[in-house]
N, C-alpha and C positions, 0 to 999 in steps of 0.2 A: 637660660642663656639665649639671646636675642641671636637670630641667623638672619637677619634683616639684608645683610650685605657679608660676602664671605667672609670667613671668622681671621683667614689670612690677611684681609685687605685693612681689618680693625687693627690689627697688629702694625699693619704698615702705615698706617696714620697716626698709630702713637708713637713709632718709632724713628720715624723719618724724618732728619734734619731739616731737609730744605725741599728736596726733589723727590714725591712721591714716586715719579717714574723710573729713578734711578736704583738699577739693581744694588749699586756699589753703597748705596744708602742700607739696606737691609744686612751688608757686612761689616757695618763700622759703628754699630750700636754700643753705645757704653753703658755696661753695667756694672753693679758691685763686684769685685773680685771674688774668685770662687776657686777652691781647691779642685785641678779636674781629677784628681786621686780620690774624690769622695767616693764613699761607696763599701767602707768596710765594716767587717761583721764583727764590732765589737763583743767582748764578754758583758755579760750581763746577768742578772737575778736566774731567767730562764735557759740560758744558753752560755758554754764556756767554748765556743767554737765561732768563727773567727772568719778573718779575711784569710783568703789566698793569697793575697795580693804581693807580687815583688817589687822591690824596689826599680826595677827597670822594667820596660816594656818590650815584649817578645816582639819580634819584627817590626822594629823602632823606624824602619825605612817607610813605612806606611802611613798616611795620615793619621794625627793623632786627634781623637773626640771626645768632647766631653762635654759637660751640660754646664750651665751657671744659673742661678736666679733672676727669673726677667725684672726688669726694673720698677720701681714706684710707679703705679699708675698705667701698666703694662696692659691690665685689663680693669677698666673703668667702671665702676661697681654702677654708676648711673647710666651709663650707656650701653655696658655689656652685659649687665646681670638682671635680671629679671627680680622681681618682687619675690621675697624670700630666701632666694639663690644665696650660697656661702662659699666664696672662694675659699679654697685650700691651700694650694701651691699653682705657682705659674711659673714655668722655666723655660729655658732655651737651650739648643744644641749647637755645637761650633765645631769645627774642623780646623787644625793648624796643621804645622811641619812634623817633624820627629820630635821625639822626645826634648833633644838641646837645641832645636829652631826656634828662633824669633815667631811669637804667637802673635806680634801685633797685626799681621796679614789675615787673622782668623776669619773663617767663613763661616756666616749666618746658615744652618742648614735648617731648621725646624723648630716649632715652639709647640706648649702643651700647656692647659690649665685645667686642675683639677676642680670642679664646680660641684656641690652639693645642693641638690632640689629641695625645697621646702616640703615637709609632711604631706601624704598625699589626703584629701579626706576619704577615701575609699578605705586604703590600711594606713593609719598615722603612725604606726612603729616601723615603716617600710624608710630604710634610708639608701638611695638612689643617688649614686655621684655619677657625673659625666666626664671624661677626659676628653678635651676637646684638642685634637692636634691638626696641624697645619704646616705645611711645607713654604720655606722662604723661597721667592723667586730668584732665580740664580741666571747669570749670562752664562753662554757657553765656555767652557774652559775654567768655569769657577768649582766645579766639581760633576760629579754624573748621578745617573739615580741611583747608584749602590751606594754612595756615600750618603746621600740624602736620607736613604732608607735604615742605613746604621746609625744616623743621627734620630731618625724618628724612634729606632727602636731604644736608645739610651734614653729618650723623653717617656716613652710609653714604660718603659721598666721602674723609670724611676717613679711616675705618678699611681702604678699600679702597687708597687710597694708602700708606697705613702697610705695608701687606701686600707690595704690588708693588715698594717700594723697594728693599729689600734685594737681590730677585730680578735688577731690572735692574742694579743694582751689582757681583755679583758674575761671576766667571767672563766678564767683557768682554758681558756679558748674554747667557750661554747658558742658554737657559729650562730649569728642570729639569721636564719634564711632569707630574711628580706633585705640584706645588704647587696646592693648589685652594683657593678662598675663595667659603665657603658662607653666604650670607644666612640667619640663622635667625630668621625673623620671622612665624612663623604663615600665615594667609590671609586673604584680604580680608573675610572675615565675622567676624574676633576683635575685640573691640573694646580689647583692649590693645594691638593691630599693625595696624590698618587703613591707618594713615597711613605707617607704616614698609612694609608690603606694597606698596602703590601707589609709595612713593619706588623702591623695588628693582624694579619692573617700569619704572619710567620710564626707569631706566639702564640696562637691557638684560638685568637678572636673569630668569631663567625657571625653573619649575620642571619636573623631569625629564620628566613626560609632555609638554610641550609641543616636545621635540626629534626629534618623529617617527622612535622607536627601535621596531623592529618587536618585537612580542610574543615573538616565537622567540629572540630575541637576549637574553631575559632567564634562559634555562636555567642551572640553578645551576652557579655556579663560572665563568658567563662574565664578562669583563669587566664587561660592562653591570651583569650582578646585583649585583656587588661592590660597584660604585659606588653602585647603587639604594639598598644597604644601608648604604652610608656616608653618602649624603647623605638619604635619609630626606626631609620633607617640606621641605626647606631648598631654596634658589634659587641657580644657579649662572650664571655670566655669560655669554651667547650674544657671542662675542667680536665677528662681524660688525656684529650689530645693537649691542652696547651701545658700539662705536666712534663709528658714526653718531649716537648719544645722546650723548657726550661732547663730539664735536666740536661738536652743536649747542651743547649747554651753553658750550661756552669763546665759542662767539659771543654768543649770546644773554643771557651774563652776563659778558661781556668789562668789565674795569674793577671786577670786584669779587671778593672771596676765593673765591666759589664758581667764577666762572671761572678763575680762576687755578690752583685744584686740579684742575678738570677738562683743563687743558693740561698738568699734572704728570702726571696719571693718562695722559695719552697720551702723553706722553715717555716713562714707564716701560713702556708697552705697545711702542712703537715701537720701544725698543732690545733687546727679546727679541729672540733667535737661535732659534728652535724647529728642531729636524729632522722634516722629513716621514716619517710612519710609515707604511711599505707594506704591511705586514700588523697593521692596527688588532685582530684578533682575537688575536693574541698578544702584543698590547700592554697592561699594565694601567695605561695612562694615559689620562685624560679627555679623548681626542681628539673624541670626539662631541659636546662641548660648542663646540668650536672653529668651527663653521661646515662647511662641506661640498665635499669634492673628488669627482668624479664618477670614483671610482676604475677604474670600464672605463674611461677616458683615460687612465692612467697606468699603465706597470710597470715593474718592475726584472729587466733580464738579467745577471746575474753574470757577470764574467769574459768578455768577449765576445772580447776582445783578451787572448792570453796575456801574462805580465809580460815575454818576450822579445822579443816584439814590438814592445809599447811602448816598451821601452828602443831598440831599433832605431829607432824613429819618432823619440824624444825627442834622440837624437844627430843624427840630421839634421836637426831643428827646429833645434837650438843654431847649427850651421853655417849655415842660412839667416837666423837672428836675428844672427851674428857679421857676416856678409853683406850686412845692410841691405836683404834680399828680402823682408820682410814687408811685404804689401798694406795701403795705409793710405788707401784711399777712403773716404768718409764713410760712415758706415753709415744705412740707411734710416730706422732707428728714432729716434735720437737727432742725428744728424750730427755725429757724433766720429769719427774715424780707426779704421778696425773692428781693425787687426792681426791680419790673416788672412792664411792661403794658401790660394787655390782649388787643388783638386785634380780634381773634374768641377762642369760647371755646364750644369745643361738636358741631362742625360744625356749629355756631350761631354766627354773629356779635354780639359783646358786647359791642360797643363804640356809641355815639351818634354822629350823623351828625354834620360836621361844625365843629369839634373840631381837633385839632392836631393829636391828634392818628388818627382820621378818614381820615385826609391827609397822615399820613404815610400808612394806609391798602391802600389805594388807589393805593400809588407808588408800594407796593411791591404785592399786590393781581395777576396780570397780570403774574408775573414771579412766583409766588407760582404755579399758575393754568397751567401754560403752559410750564412750565421748570422744575418746584422740582417735580411735581407730575408724568407727566411721565418718568420722570427719575427713581425715587422713584418705580413705577410698575415696569417698567424695572429690577432693581437692585436687587428687591424681586421677580423678577419673578412672582408677580402678577397682577391681571388686576384687582381684586375688593378693592383698597384700594380708601380712600377719605382723605382729610385734616379734621383734629378733631380739633387740636389748632394750634394756631398762636398767639405770643406774644415777645416782647423785653426785654432781660434780661440785666441789668449792673452789673458789679464787679469791684471792686477797685474804686481807686479815684486818680486825678492828684494831689489831695493836700496831706496833712499829712494825712496817713489814721489812725493814730490814733486821731487825733484831730477829725476827720469826724466820729464822731461814727456811721452816717447810711452807710457807705460805708462797703459792706462786700468782702472780697479778696477772699475766696473760697466756695466751694461747695463738700460735702463728696462724695466720688466714691459711685456710686448709679446704680440701674435699672432703666428704664422707666416701671413700672409695668403694666398700663395702654394702652399701645402705642406700633403697629405693629413696626413701623421704626419712624425715629427721622432726622431732617434735622437741622443742627446749620449752620447760615452763620455769617462769621465774618464781622462785620461793622467799622472796622479800622485794624491797621497792628499790634497790641498789641503782637501777637500769629505767627507773620511771622516767627522768628528763630526757631519756635519749643521748646521753654522753657518755655512757661508758658501758659496760657490760657486753652481750652478741652481739657482732656486727656482720654486715655484708661490705662487699664490695662492687664499688660502680664499674662499670664496661664502658670501653669506648669501640670505636668503630675501625674495621681491619686491624692492621699490625700498631696502629698508633693510638694504644690504649693506656699507657701507664697504669696496666693491672693489678701490680704488684704494689703501689704507693701507697701511703697510709692516708692520705690527703682523701682518698676515696673512699676510706671507711664511711660506714651510713650504720650509726648504732640504733637498736630496735628497742624503742619506748613500750618499757611493760612494765605493769603493775603487778604486784603478787599474785598469782594465781593464775595470771595471761600466757600464753604461749604462742608462739612463731611455731610457724609448719613451713617447711621447705624442702625443696626436691635435693636430688643428688646433685645437680648443676651449679647450687647457689655454694658461691664459694664465702666463707666466713670464719671469724677469729672470735677471740675473747679479749678484750682490756679494761683492766679494773684499776682505778687511781688509787695513789697510796693510802694507807689507811683504810680502806672501805673492802668491805666482805658480799659477795655475791654465792648463792646458792642456788643452783638450777639442778630440775628433773629433765634428765634426757631421756628420749624414746627413740632407738632405731627401729625403722620398720623395711621389710623387705619384700619381696615377691614368694608367693607359694609353690615352691618349687622343692621336687626332691632334692636333699643333699646329704653327700657322704660325708662320713664320719670325719672327713680331713678337710673340704674344702666347703666354702661358703654355696648358695644358690648362685647359678650363672648369670650373671649380669646382662640379660636380653637388653637392656635399655643402653646400658655402655655400648654393647657390639652394634646394636643397630646406629646409636649417634655417631662411633667410630668410621663405620663403613660410609656414613654420609657424609664425612668431610667434618664435623665438629671438632675444634681443636683441644676442648674442654673434655669432651667424651674419650678424645685420642689420650690426652695425658690422665685422666683418671682411671682408665684402663690399663694403660701403660704400668702405673702407679701399683696398680691392684695386682697385677702381673708378678711384678717386681717383688711385692711384699710375700705373694706364696712361692717366688723361686727361693727364699732361705731355706725352705723345708724339703729342697728339691733333694735334699742327701738320704732321707729315708725313704725306707723297702717301699712304704704305702704310696709315694707319691713322687712323679716324676715331670720333667717339663712337657713330655706328652699330654699328660694328665691336665695342666696347665692350660696346654694350647687348646685342647677340649674345650675347656671350661670358658675360656675365653670368648668360644663362639668365632673365632677368626682365625686366618692362616698366618696375620704378622707377627714377629717375634715384637717385644716391648718396646725396643730401640727404633725400630721401624714408625711403630706408633707415637714415638717422642718426635722423631724426625719431621712425620707429618704434620705435628702438631707446633712444632718449632717453627715449621716453614711458615706459618701464618702468623708469626709474631707472638706467639704463647710466650710471655716471661718463665712462667713455672718450667715448661719444657726447656726452653735454651739455660735455665740453671741448672737443671738436674743432668742434662748433656754435656753441660762445660764442667761438672765434679765426674761424670762417669769417664770423660776423655783426658783429666787430671790423674784419676785416680787406675788408669789402666784398662777401665772396665769394656771399652768399646773395640768390637773386632776391625779389622782392617778395611773390611767392604762397606761399613756404617760409617767409618771416617771419612770415607770417599764421599757418600753422600753427603755427609755433614759438611764438607769443606765446599761441595756445591751448592747445597742449600745457603751457607752463609755467602757467598758470592751473590748471590739471587738479593737476599734482604741488603747487602751492602756491600760496592766494592773496595778490595781489600784495599785501595788508596784513600778511600774514605774514612779509615778509623783513628789515623793518629793526625797530629797538625804537622803542617810541613816542616817546621822547624825543629821539631823533636819527636821522638817515637821509642822512648826506652823498651816499651813493653814489646816490641816489635809486630804490634799487630797490624800493620800494613806490610809484612812479609809475604811473598809471594808464595802462595800456596798451590800453585796451579800444577804443576812438575807431579805426574802419579808418582814418580820415584820418592818423592819426598815423604809421601803418606806409609807410613809404616811404625811398628814399634822401635824399630833399631834407630829412628830419628827423634827421640823422647822431645827435643827440642821443638819439632813441629806438632807433637801432640800438646804439648805445651801451650803452643801458639793458638792452636784449634780450641781447649779449652778458655784460652783469655779472650777470645773474639765472642765465644757462647756467653762468656759471662760479661762482655761489654756490652753485648746487645739486649742481654737481661738487665744488665745496670742502667741502659739507658729508658728501660721500659718501668724502671722503677724497682726494681726487686733489691732487695735488701742483701740477701746472701750472695748475690752476685757483687754486690757494690763493696762489700767486706770481704770478698775471695778476692777480686780484682784490686782491691788495697793492699790485699796483704803480698800478691807478685809483684806490687811496686816498691813495697817496702818491708825490707826484711831488717828490724832493729839490732840483730846479732851481727851485722854487716860491717866492717870497718869502714866501707866508703860508700856512701848513697848519695848520689847528684841531686841536684838542684831541683831537676825534672821530676826525678823520681820521687821526692817527698811533695814536690806540687800536686802530682797526681794522686800518690794516696791521700793527702790532705783532701783533695777535692772528692773522690770516690768512698772517704771514711766521713767526711762532713755531709753527701748526700744521703747516707745509712742514718747518720746520728738526727739529723733533722727529723728522721721518721720515729724517734726513739728508740734507736739500738744502743744498748748499754755498752756492749762491745766495742762497737764503733764510736763511742764517745770517749770512751777509754784510749781508743788508739790515737783519737786527733789529740786529747791531752798530751798523751806521749810523745807524739810530735813537735807538739807547741813547745814542750820541755826542752 
């Protein structure tokens, strides 16, 4: 799109009736009528959830902001578009009085146009769209910068949602990594785009220089240099940061068109299935904008198992399944039957000779010991690594997964708390296109990382016999689409240290990371210690044993608090559950309260108009912290869940939704229903089945 003159001036010339210098001309543009209440999430074949919008606007004394389609000719195809560009949408934002006020004196705030660039000769499959934003010129008294920023936010959100919708619906959400949305709005110092620029920043869009890209990566012809040339001064979406910003918008603007659009954007982002890129330097995709994965912690080992071996393993496994011999003990991650067959546990063979499982072990053991073990030692740069566990896991079913009650299609994202490293070998091609199967999670920066949101999943593309090797620090899970089946051989590795008959080897790697302030190490070590505490009622094991085993002096709840202080969503969720269940001591409760006040002042939890969850209640008085005041422990748990929910935790979103909505209660207020609907929708848009059911229940 041509920028020979400021874009705002192009709009001015196109829309001013008589005097281009008159600001009032910007405020009296005639446009086709458009319902300012647009943006509802209507039911569709992919979604049974909905608008949170209410018939009336909360705080209706504030100026009302809405958008309308730009008039025909607003963006001139001959003068404003370059050859091959395609105008997808053009809109304007206006402000007026409260809901029942006359809107004849509406104020023009901002305008935007979504333009698709022509295919690049370097990468013809790339779809790059520019969202051109600019502010209206306003006289003093017509409004302030905050009003214009709100108008620019409405325009940006609408264009971003329009861009994402076809990506989410195409190919069952299989994301084309070359689809990029670039905000073109100058910089903060421009008088024409200052509000638009700040609106983009508030939604998680950033210039390329903010992505910590090394200077040497800009060499001519590199992926970075190509994208730098293509994006220029534009802003691109930082996925982990943006998810948290839109989640906050959905909460704080619940019941409004802005809140509904934020929910819809999160639904589109959550439905995308994006492959993990093992070699980004060979990939011309904008993966550098998505967040971070410590690639020193993940690697691909191709064809670890020959196809002939895989075929033999599957033949024996099919017989095990026919005989109903898959183990169905409850998984420690989610309490769902695990559907696995264990071959080696804690370094010892656990199967009988002459069985189908024994035949499987005979097939894979040489490759585990002679190929995988040396490879993992080299990958982790450690020589004292040994095999701890070897087992097969199945997910999904080729039959109707609803009818097949034994099939499980997913495993929640988690860490392998007792293992130094893990190898997962694909025994089929289910994950070959990188849209299902094993995934990892992108991470962001500081506390603004949205580290639990499904949009941050990156699926490992694995062909039959390929293996993913990853360290203890990699958060991972499994998700298989309906009527699909995935089988994997999983190998856990640990350090070669003497272990007692009751405890695994001491996790030196976790203890070191926890002492150095690593929030992931702190959470994982706390989880490991909590797992062992379940056995503290035996004569052979005491908490002192566990304290010694952990190689540090902190209580697991101190570790969780230290991790949560850094915004770790998993630690926040776990602490919320402990507070709710009465599992926290008073002194830890005081530390949690202090930590929460550092993360977010109490006054910033709810909205000014309503706070039925009592998130804003003052907890500064030390006398209020204690189990004799259960309501305050309840508020602590809610505030912990709230922080985790804003960072994308499905567990926290549903837990807080349950706090807001009790279906057995004879009187549930409108605001409680709205809160619950928003929270359940946030979780439902990430694919959570219980949240979808809860939303349907509220709608009925």
